[in-house]
C-alpha positions in Angstrom: 0.0 0.0 0.0 1.4 3.4 -0.9 0.7 6.9 0.5 0.7 10.2 -1.4 1.7 13.5 0.1 4.5 16.0 -0.3 7.0 13.1 -0.2 5.3 11.8 -3.3 4.5 8.1 -3.4 5.8 6.7 -0.1 6.8 3.1 -1.0 8.1 2.2 2.5 8.1 4.0 5.9 5.9 6.7 7.4 5.5 10.3 6.6 6.6 11.3 10.1 9.8 9.3 9.9 10.6 10.6 6.4 10.0 14.2 7.6 12.6 13.7 10.4 15.1 12.1 8.0 14.6 14.9 5.6 15.2 17.5 8.3 18.5 15.9 9.3 19.5 15.7 5.6 18.8 19.3 4.9 20.9 20.4 7.9 24.0 19.0 6.2 25.7 21.6 4.0 26.8 20.7 0.5 30.6 20.1 0.5 31.0 19.8 -3.2 28.6 20.9 -6.0 29.4 19.5 -9.5 26.1 20.2 -11.2 26.7 20.9 -14.8 26.5 19.5 -18.3 24.7 16.2 -18.5 26.1 13.1 -20.1 25.3 13.1 -23.9 22.1 11.4 -24.9 23.0 8.6 -27.3 20.7 7.2 -30.0 22.3 3.9 -30.7 23.3 1.3 -28.1 27.0 0.5 -27.8 29.3 -2.4 -26.8 33.0 -2.6 -26.5 35.1 -2.9 -29.7 37.3 -5.8 -28.6 37.7 -8.3 -25.7 39.9 -7.4 -22.8 40.8 -8.9 -19.5 41.5 -7.5 -16.0 42.7 -9.4 -12.9 43.2 -8.8 -9.2 43.0 -10.8 -5.9 39.5 -12.2 -5.2 37.1 -10.2 -3.0 36.2 -13.3 -0.9 39.3 -15.4 -1.7 42.2 -13.0 -1.1 44.9 -15.5 -1.9 43.6 -16.3 -5.4 43.8 -14.1 -8.5 40.4 -13.6 -10.2 40.0 -12.6 -13.8 37.2 -10.8 -15.7 37.1 -11.2 -19.4 35.0 -8.5 -21.1 33.6 -9.3 -24.5 31.5 -7.5 -27.1 27.9 -8.6 -27.2 24.9 -8.1 -29.5 22.6 -9.3 -26.7 20.7 -6.5 -24.9 22.1 -5.6 -21.4 25.0 -6.8 -19.3 25.5 -10.5 -18.7 27.8 -12.4 -16.2 28.9 -15.9 -17.4 30.7 -18.2 -15.1 33.2 -20.3 -17.1 33.6 -22.7 -14.2 29.9 -23.7 -14.5 29.6 -24.6 -18.2 26.1 -26.1 -17.8 24.7 -22.9 -16.3 23.4 -20.0 -18.4 24.7 -16.4 -18.1 23.2 -14.2 -15.4 21.5 -11.0 -16.7 22.2 -7.8 -14.7 18.7 -7.2 -13.6 16.7 -6.6 -10.4 14.9 -9.8 -11.2 18.1 -11.7 -10.5 19.1 -10.2 -7.1 19.6 -13.0 -4.6 20.6 -11.1 -1.5 22.3 -7.9 -0.4 24.4 -9.6 2.2 24.2 -10.0 6.0 27.8 -9.8 7.4 29.3 -8.1 4.3 26.8 -5.7 2.6 26.9 -6.4 -1.1 24.7 -7.2 -4.1 24.6 -10.9 -5.1 23.1 -11.9 -8.5 21.9 -15.4 -9.2 20.1 -17.2 -12.0 18.9 -20.8 -12.2 20.7 -23.1 -9.8 21.8 -21.9 -6.3 25.5 -22.3 -7.4 25.2 -20.0 -10.3 25.8 -16.7 -8.5 28.2 -13.8 -8.5 29.0 -11.9 -5.2 29.8 -8.2 -4.7 28.8 -7.2 -8.2 28.0 -3.6 -7.4 31.5 -2.2 -8.3 31.3 -4.0 -11.7 27.7 -3.2 -12.7 27.8 0.4 -11.6 29.7 0.9 -14.9 26.6 -0.2 -16.8 24.8 2.9 -15.5 27.9 5.1 -15.5 29.6 4.5 -18.9 28.5 4.4 -22.5 28.4 0.6 -22.8 24.9 -0.9 -23.0 25.6 -4.5 -24.0 28.5 -6.5 -22.5 29.3 -10.1 -21.7 31.6 -10.6 -18.7 33.2 -14.0 -18.2 34.3 -15.0 -14.7 36.3 -18.0 -13.5 34.2 -18.1 -10.2 31.4 -16.4 -8.3 34.0 -14.3 -6.6 35.1 -11.2 -8.6 38.4 -9.4 -8.3 38.8 -6.6 -5.7 40.7 -3.6 -7.0 42.8 -1.1 -5.0 41.2 2.0 -6.3 37.4 1.4 -6.5 36.7 0.4 -10.1 39.5 2.3 -11.7 41.2 -0.7 -13.3 37.9 -1.9 -14.8 37.0 1.6 -16.1 40.5 1.8 -17.7 40.0 -1.6 -19.3 36.7 -0.7 -20.9 38.1 2.6 -22.2 41.1 0.7 -23.6 38.8 -1.7 -25.4 37.0 1.1 -27.3 33.4 1.2 -28.4 31.3 -0.2 -31.3 27.9 1.1 -32.1 25.0 -1.3 -32.5 21.8 -1.2 -34.5 19.5 -1.2 -31.5 18.5 2.1 -29.9 19.4 3.2 -26.4 16.3 3.3 -24.1 15.9 5.9 -21.3 13.5 5.8 -18.4 12.4 8.1 -15.6 9.8 7.8 -12.8 6.2 8.8 -13.3 6.1 10.8 -10.1 8.1 11.5 -7.0 8.7 8.3 -5.0 10.3 8.0 -1.5 11.3 5.2 0.9 12.8 5.2 4.4 16.1 3.3 4.9 16.7 1.0 7.8 19.0 3.5 9.5 16.8 6.5 9.5 17.7 7.8 6.1 15.7 8.0 2.9 15.9 7.6 -0.8 13.8 9.9 -3.1 13.6 9.9 -6.8 11.9 12.7 -8.9 11.1 12.7 -12.6 13.8 14.2 -14.8 13.7 17.8 -15.7 12.1 17.8 -19.2 14.1 20.9 -20.2 17.4 19.4 -19.0 17.1 15.6 -19.1 19.9 14.2 -16.9 20.6 12.1 -13.9 21.3 14.4 -11.0 22.3 13.1 -7.5 22.3 14.7 -4.1 24.0 12.3 -1.7 24.9 12.6 2.0 26.6 10.3 4.4 26.3 10.7 8.2 28.5 8.5 10.4 29.5 8.9 14.1 33.2 8.4 13.2 35.9 10.0 11.1 33.7 10.0 8.0 31.2 12.3 9.8 28.8 14.3 7.7 29.5 14.6 3.9 27.3 15.8 1.1 27.9 16.0 -2.6 25.6 17.1 -5.4 26.4 16.5 -9.1 25.2 15.8 -12.6 26.1 12.4 -13.9 28.6 12.9 -16.7 32.1 11.5 -17.6 33.9 13.8 -15.2 31.8 13.0 -12.1 31.7 9.3 -12.9 35.5 9.0 -13.4 36.1 10.9 -10.2 33.8 8.7 -8.1 34.8 5.4 -9.7 38.2 5.6 -7.9 36.6 5.9 -4.4 37.0 2.9 -2.1 34.3 1.3 0.0 34.6 2.3 3.6 34.8 0.2 6.8 35.3 0.9 10.5 38.2 -0.1 12.6 35.8 -2.3 14.6 34.6 -4.1 11.4 38.2 -4.7 10.4 38.9 -6.2 13.8 35.9 -8.4 13.5 37.0 -9.7 10.1 40.5 -10.5 11.5 39.1 -12.3 14.5 35.6 -13.6 15.0 34.9 -13.1 11.3 37.2 -16.0 10.4 34.4 -18.3 11.7 32.0 -17.3 8.9 32.4 -18.2 5.2 31.2 -14.8 4.1 34.1 -13.0 5.8 36.7 -15.7 6.4 38.9 -14.9 3.4 37.7 -11.4 2.7 40.3 -9.5 0.7 39.8 -6.1 2.3 43.1 -4.4 3.3 44.6 -0.9 4.0 44.9 -0.3 0.3 41.5 -1.2 -1.1 39.3 -0.1 1.7 39.0 3.3 3.6 39.1 2.5 7.3 37.5 5.0 9.6 38.2 5.2 13.3 36.2 7.1 15.8 38.2 10.4 15.4 40.5 9.8 12.4 41.1 7.5 9.5 43.4 4.5 10.0 44.7 4.9 6.5 45.1 7.8 4.0 41.7 9.0 2.6 41.3 10.3 -0.9 39.0 12.6 -2.8 40.0 15.6 -0.7 38.1 18.9 -1.2 39.0 22.0 0.8 40.8 19.9 3.4 38.0 17.3 3.8 37.8 13.8 2.4 34.6 13.1 0.5 35.7 9.6 -0.5 32.8 7.9 1.4 30.2 10.1 -0.3 31.6 9.6 -3.8 31.9 5.8 -3.4 28.3 5.7 -2.2 26.9 7.8 -5.0 28.9 6.3 -7.9 29.7 2.7 -7.1 26.7 1.8 -4.9 23.8 3.9 -6.0 24.5 3.7 -9.8 24.8 -0.1 -9.3 21.2 -0.2 -8.2 20.1 1.9 -11.2 22.0 -0.6 -13.4 19.5 -3.2 -12.3 16.9 -1.4 -14.5 17.9 -3.8 -17.3 15.9 -2.3 -20.2 17.9 1.0 -20.3 19.2 4.0 -18.4 17.6 6.2 -15.7 17.2 9.9 -16.0 15.9 11.5 -12.8 16.7 13.7 -9.8 17.8 11.5 -6.8 18.3 12.4 -3.2 20.1 9.8 -1.0 20.7 10.1 2.7 22.2 7.2 4.8 21.3 4.7 2.1 22.6 1.2 1.5 22.4 -1.8 -0.8 19.2 -3.2 0.7 17.0 0.0 0.3 18.6 0.6 -3.1 17.5 -2.7 -4.4 14.1 -2.5 -2.7 13.5 0.9 -4.4 14.1 -0.6 -7.9 11.9 -3.6 -7.1 9.1 -1.3 -6.0 9.4 0.8 -9.1 8.7 -2.3 -11.2 6.0 -3.6 -8.8 4.1 -0.3 -8.9 4.6 0.3 -12.6 6.4 3.6 -11.8 9.0 3.6 -14.6 8.1 5.3 -17.9 10.1 5.4 -21.0 11.3 8.8 -22.1 
């Protein structure tokens, strides 16, 4: 059941809780404002021009090197094909194939067919579907555990750019929401999506983080284009010193975290008062790495689950996470709230 008021179509949560979350969000000043020229609207879909491979230690098997082979594809959308499971079909990057968003380690897991045909922590890969000009792609993996790069998804972005592009016959499809939609997140935040501006069709994001540690309050506002995507794609996921200690001790008892490949290079580690390692994405003396990672490599990954095309909208995200992101996309489909531009 949905409610309609000045928060639009409330898909989850109450109006009172949303109002309180909105009040806290609006109290956070904008640290960096990169609103500007929108990414160009393309008429024809694209794939990469040639195959290319990229490798790094595994995310959940830190002692093994994992490889992604990116191949051109005529098939619509992005597909993940596990070469170690030759009898299983490829997994389409789609909200329909989301299995879980993790319990101990928050991440998006996609699965299709049998329970063994899955790929974990896909968000840092599929965010490129929503962020770059590649509509069709086949990604071959040698396991369900993708590589974990030291600088966000920088190596993967560089590989796609090195491969070049090839235009396809099929058109690019763009979508927006029919009306304003909102939902409350589990930690007292909210996610709101407004229809695109008809006079300036673009994807505009206003994203804030709010942590009781070194990350603190951060807020960025930007228009999605090549500059903002490349900047955010190098931001690392963040963890706390307490979470790091858990993984190194009690976490070794759980398969989900036993061989987790997080280290001081590939994760931003926040203590109560200061970072345990060197933060990046500095702006006027303040690190905005956590906000840029959230906006580009987490939030865009959720929009990549709209498998028919690309999203154009105005998005506000406060204290969000993978679970509410995926829930929002599911509810957009369930309530027929996506409309083609």
